[in-house]
N, C-alpha and C positions, 0 to 999 in steps of 0.2 A: 357631161355625158355625151358620148359620141354615137351618132346614128341611132339605131334601134337597140343598142346593147341594153339588156335588162339588168337592173340592179339586184344584187344578192340580198336576200331578206333575212333579218334576225329579229329576235325579241327585243334586244336592247343593244345599242351601240354606246360604248364609252370612249370619249375623246380625251386623251391624256392618260398615260399609264405610269405616272409618278406615284407619289405617296397616296393621294386620294383615289386615283384611278385604278391602281393595282388592287387596293382594298375593295373598291366597289365591284370590280370585275370578279374577284373571288366570291364576294357575298352574293352576287347575282347568279353566278354559275352554281353555287351550292344550292340555290333555290330552284334549280332546274331550268334557268333561263338559257336560251341560245344567245350567247354574248359574243359580240365583236369588239375587241379593244384596238384602238388606233393611237399611234404615237409617231411624231415626226422624227424622233431620234432612236438610237439603239439603246438597249438596256444598260444601265450604269453610266449614262452620259453625265457630263458636268455642266450642262447648259441651262439648268433650271434651279430648283431649290431643294433637291433631295439627294445630292451627292455628298461624298465625304465619309469620314470615319464615324461620326456620332452626332446625335441630336438629343437635347436635354429632355428629361421627363420628370414630372413631379405630380403630386396629387393636389397640392394647395393652389389657390388662385390669389391674385393681387387685390381682389375686391369681392364684395358679396354679389356673386353672379351665378350663372348656370353651368360653369365649366367643371366644377368639382365632380358632380355625378358622371359627366362625360369622361373625365380623367379616370375615375374609378372603373368604369366599364372598359376603358382602353387598356388599363393594366390587365384586366381579365383576358381580353382578346389576345394581347401580346403573349401572355403566358400560355394560352391555348395554342397559339401558333408555334411557340417554342416546342411544346410537347408533340405537336403533330409533325413538325419538320425535323426535330432533333438538333436544331440550330440554336446557338446562343444569340438571342436578339436583344435582350434587355439586361443591363448590369446596374445593380444598385450600389451607389457610392455614398449617398447622403449629399446634402447641399448646404453650404453656408451662404447666408445673405448678409451683406455688410452695406449699410446705407445710412444716409442722413434722414431725419424725419420728414424732410420736404420732398424726398424722392418718391417717384411713383412705385418703386419696388420695395418701399419700406416694409419690414415684417410686421404683420398684424396677427397675433396669436389667437384672436377671436374668430378668425375665418377658417372654419373647417377642422380646427383642432390638430393640425398636422405640425405646427411650428413650435419650437422650443426657443425661448429668448435666452441668450447667453450674455453674461457680463464679461468685462475684459479679461478677468482672471480665468473664467471658465473657457472662454475662447482660446486663450493662450495655452491652457493645459491640454485641450483636446486637439487644437489645430494651431501649432505655434508659429506657422508662417504668416498668418494674417496680422495686419497692423491696424488697430482701431485708432482713429483720430478723434479729437474732442467733439462730442455731440453725436457720434455715430451710435447706431443700434445694430446689434448682431443677432442672428438667429440660426437655427439648425433644423433642417427637415430630414429625418432619417430615411423616409421612403421616397427617395429621389435618386436619379442617376442618369444613364443615357441609353439610347437605342442605337443600333447599328443600321443606319437608314438603307444602305444599298442591299444588305442582307434581308432586311424587312421587305423591301420591294420585290427582290428576286424570289423570296419565299412565297409571297402572295401571287405573283405571276405564275410561278410553277404550279401552285395548287389550283389556280384558276384554270390553267390548261388541263390539269389532271381531271377537273370536273367538266371539261368540255368546251371551255372558252377558246375562241380563235383570236389570237393576238397578232397584230401586224405592226411591225416597227419600220422606221425610215419611210413612213407614208404620211405626208402632211395633209390635213383636212383643209380644203380651200373654201368650202361653203357648206352650210346646212340650211334646210328649209323644212317647214311643216308640210306634210304630204298626207292630206286627209286627217285621219286619226293618228297617223304615224309621222315619220320623218324621212327625209332623203338627205344623205350625207355624201358629198363629193370630195374626192381626194386627188392627189397627184397620180394615182394609179387606177382609179375606178370610181364607181358609184355603189352605194349600199342603202337599202331601206330597212327600217325597223319600226317596231311599235313604239319604242321609247328611246330617248337620247339622254345621256348623262355627260355633262361638260365639266371636266376637272383638269383644266389646262394651266393652272398656276399663273405665272406671269404673262401668259398668252391669253388669259381670260378676257381681257378687254377687247381683243380682236373678234372672238367668236360670240361675245355677248354685247357687242357694240350697240345693239338696239335698246338695251336696258339702261345705258348711260350710268352704270354703277360708279359710285364715288370711291374708286380704288386707284392706287398709284404703285409703281414698282420702284423699289429702292435698292441701290447697289450696296452690298455688304462685303466687308473685308475681314477675313479671319487670319490670324497669325498663329503659328505653331512654334513654340520655343522649347529648347532643351533646358530644363531647370539646372541652375548651378547648385541648388540644394535639393537633390532628389529625395532626401529623407523627409522633406516637407511637402514636396509637390508631385510625387508619384502616387498613383492610385494604389499600387501594390504596397505602399507604405502607409496607407490610410488617408490619403488626401481626397477631399470631396470636390464635387462641382462647386461653382461659385457664381454669385450675382453681386455686382457692385453698383450702388446708386450714389454717385459721388459728383462733386462739382465739375469734373472732367467729362462726365456723361454717364450713360448707362451701359455697363459691360457685363458679359456673361462668359462662361467657359468651363472647361473640363480639365482635370489634372493630366499630367503625362501618364499614359496607360498603354500597356502592351507594345512598348517601343515607339509610340507616337508622342510627339511633344505636347506640352501643355497648350491648350487651345484657348484663345481669347478673341472676342469680337465685340464691336460696339453695335447696339441694337437700335439706335436712333441716329438721326443726323447724317445719314448717308446720301449719296447723290441720287436724285430722281432720274430715272432712266426708263428704258423699255427692254423687253426680253431680246429684241433684235439689235439694240444699239448699246448695250451695256459695255462700259469700259473695263476690260479685263486686266489691263496693266495696273500695277500697284506701286504707288509712290513710296519713296523712303520715308517721307513725313508721316505716312499712315502707319508704318511699322514703328517709327519713333514714338508716336502717340500711344500705341499699345504698350510699348516698353516702359514709358514714363508712368503709366497707370499701374503696371505691375510693380515697378520699383517703389511706388508710394505705398501701396496697400498690400502687396504680396511679394516682399523682397525674397530673392533667391529663385524666383520663377522665370526670370527673363534672361536666360543664357543665350546661346547661339540660336539664331532664327533657322529653323529647319525647313519651313514651308510657309507660303502665304497664298491664299486662294480667295476668289470672289464667289459670291452667290447672290440670290435676290430674295427680298421680302416683297410680297404683294400685300400692301397695307390698305385696309378700309379706312374711311375717314374717322371712325370711332374706335379702330383697332379691334373690333369684334368680327368674327367670321361672318360670311354670308353663305347660307345654306338654304336653298329654297326651290320652289317650282316656278317655272317661267310664267309670268302673269298672263300671257296671251296664248301659251301653248302648254296645256296640262301634261302632255306627253314628254316634256323636257324638264329635267331637274339639273341643278348645278351647285357646285361648291367653289368658292373663291375667297380672296381677301383674308388669308389665314395669318397675316400680320406677323410673321416671324416666329410664331409659336404653335403652328398647326401640326407639325409632324407627329408629335406625341399622341394627337387625337385622330390621326389619319385612319386608323383601323376602325374606330367607332363612327367616323364620318362615312366610311364605306358602308357600314351597316345601316346608317341613317338613309343614305341615298338609295340603297337597295330596297329598303322598306318603303320609301316613297314611290319607287317604281312598281313594286310587286303588290303592295298592300294599300297604296294611296295615302298612307299616313305612317308615322314612326312612333315607336314606344317612348322615344326620348323627347324631352322638352326642349325644342329648338325655337320657341317663339322669339327669343331674344336675338336669334340669328337671321330673322326674316329680312328680306330686302325691302319690305314695305316700311321699315322703320325710317327709311330715307325720304319717304314721300313719293309722289308720282307726278312727273318723273323725277328721280333724284338728281341733284346737282353734281356734276362731275368735278372731281378734284384732281389736278395735275401737279 
């Protein structure tokens, strides 16, 4: 802060306007809050975790936990946003899960009742491109598909502004501090005061929440987009579904070729540990070859010409569960981070949760299992 320049005052400042921050800004503005949203990049940037053509969505979970009710609420909010904006944000394709019993993503039909187990004949009749190897289990979830992340974020930012939020892009936050019962936020352009602060900075969370020593780490992820050589098997327009693979080569996920975009595949574990500022954006040929080999083994006809390869980031917590909480020393500060590669589908309901924590002091949703207190005090940092 320079000289005696006074900081502009708001009800709530939201730092980070990606998936979680755009949703939170909208939810707060709808509640009549005077909101300032800050982001270091321009809308639609590719420097975080919310860019690209699609993100997976489903209602099931991989274990008996609290995500299913959050997913069900997320479906409701996404549909409401579609109706309000007239945009197509969510497309249902179904999802095939193909895994060995030892895999973390093995299908369990007892969890939530969303999953149908398929034998090899049923799988072949419905989705002939998949290849089951001995010992594998296959399942299908009808109510699954993908979201269009950039359109989702743009829709929420536009609606937030419509409801009075002030959004500032290309303005990096350099520091925040408690200021009595409120907060003071300093940026590369000025200083701002507010009664509350929400921090939703994705892979930059460790920088602005360094005092909490949260056990989170940033992982570099590579996605490849392939033109299928068998479009009759691997185009969404021909009935191809999303897919999850739990195989000896690793854990993989992806979407079929859709709307002229190639089939997408990525590996969701075993990426390079990095930071948001130092991530390696160059992609090795060996990384593409790895994805092609997996497709050829379990999804022949999917790995034609490579159309595109991109990087993004997961911000993983040590137990792969999200961290959504209030700052233990400053009640006026709430935050969400550590979404571990599966947070986008939940982002609209995370925004609702954070807005409720700000405006009501509590949330209707059960987020006990997402508390930062589960790591102890202070939690041990994992790099």
